[in-house]
C-alpha angles and dihedrals in degrees: 000000000000119000119239114243114241116213130180137172125227127184120243090244092053090047090054091049091051095048089052095054110116092235092053093046090049091052092048089050091048093051092046091051090050091051091046091051092051091046091052089053094048092047093049092047092053097039093244111162105222144126114230115204137177121216128183132188147114124287119229088259089062098253118134122229146176117209132190114207137184125212091216108068091165092063091045097051102017131231136207088274100034126056117233109256103170092205094165094039093053093043090054093049095243114155120253110264113177 
């Protein structure tokens, strides 16, 4: 039996309020830390020289965020001289998309 799709609308203001709730920000931080930990493991296992960091904050629009970054963009995206490793993409579980 197919499941019914549930759809709802939320205003931009309400969305900003929700993303700034302490419980939502804590969960975003928790997920970002999990991804960062996985990325550090992948990078170490493949000898990729990079610093993985987590930053949190509020965008100018008022929306909260947590972001995982790598200091080695060449290894993430690849160049003519550096093979593509996708450390952050693989750590986050995103599918490979050449």
